[in-house]
N, C-alpha and C positions, 0 to 999 in steps of 0.2 A: 363328419368334420372335425376340425383338426386343433382342437383346445388344448393351447401351449397350459405348458404343468405349474407355471403362477397364477392364470384364473381358475386352474381348479383346485390350489389352496387355498386363494382368499374364497372362491365360493364356499369350500369348506367349512373355514373359520366363518364368515358371514351365518352360515346354516346352526353352528357350533354355537353364536354367539346368540345368536334368536331362541334356539331350546337350552338355554342356559338361563337368557328372559323368562322364558314364559317359565320355568321351575322355580326359579325366586319370587317370578311377581304369585305365584301359586302357596308356596309354602313360606313366602315370608309375613311380613305385617304391614307392607304398603297396603293391602285391600282396607284396613283396618283401623279407628277412630284410635287416636295416643288414652284420650279420658275411657277408663274400666264403667262397668254396668255392672249392677246385679241382675239376677235374671233367678225369677221360682216359678216352677211347674213340675204336672207329671212327667215322669216318662215315658214317650211314647212309643219310641224304637229303639235298638241300638244294633249299634254294626263294629265291632272289632279289625272292620278290614283295610288293610294297606291303600292309599297313603296318610290318612289321619283318620283314628275311629271316633265316631262319630253320635248325635248323642238327637233327635229328633225331640225335642222340649214343648209341652203343652202347656201353653200362659194361659190364667183367670180371664186374663183383659186381653189379647196382642194376640193368642191364633196357639201357630207351631212355627217353633224355633228350630232351625239347624244351629245345632252348639261343634265345635270345632274340637276335639284335643290335641293332645303330641302326638309325634307318630310314633309306633306301632310298642317299638323299645322305650323310649322318653313316659307313654303315660301309663304302662307298666311297671319301671321304677316308682313311677304317683304314688304305686300302690294299685290301682285299678285295672281290675284284672275281669276275665270273662267269669259273669258266674259275682261280684260283689254287688250289682245293680241289676235289677227287674226292668222290667217293662210294669208302670204302675205307682213305680218307686216318687215320690216326692224331692225334688233336686233342687238346692239351689247354684247358680253359675255365678263366678268372678269374670268378665273376662272382657274383651273390645269387640265391638260390635261390625257391623260393616260398614263404609265409609257410601252405602249401597243406601240411604234410608229406607227405601221400599224393599231391602234386599231382608229378613227378618233371620238375620249370621251372626254370631259371634267364633270367637277365638279363645274360650275357656283357657284362664290358667291356673281356676281354684273351681275346684265343684265338689261337692257338697251332698249328701249321699246318707240317708238315716243316722246321721247325726257323725260320719265317718267325713274327714278331709282329705282330699285328693288333691295335695297341689303340684299340676300339669308343669307350670316354669314358675318355679318360687323364686328365683331370678326374678321375675319381672308382676308380681304382684306389689300392688301397691296399698299403701294403710294409709287411710288421712287420720 
């Protein structure tokens, strides 16, 4: 079947737009509430793998939460690098929780581990 070049270009543009939209949805903040919350707990797991380093944090009253940090370079710039925290450390995370209240997930703007503060997204930190 013959497909004219203009239609191929249109299909390629549409696919590119869909991929870009999916990437923005994952990497943006549209999935998170505007208001920030603070979450305290114990680090259950740590992953420094792309696309975002993550922590699983066990809270006293609400089970385990997934805490997403910035991209690996941004997280590293905050000073939070492999080895500065370990499983079992106490943590306080400030960030924006998922719009889906059934999902225990947060995008952290700041974390504090063993008294050391790591500002992942300093420009987004809200102070009241």
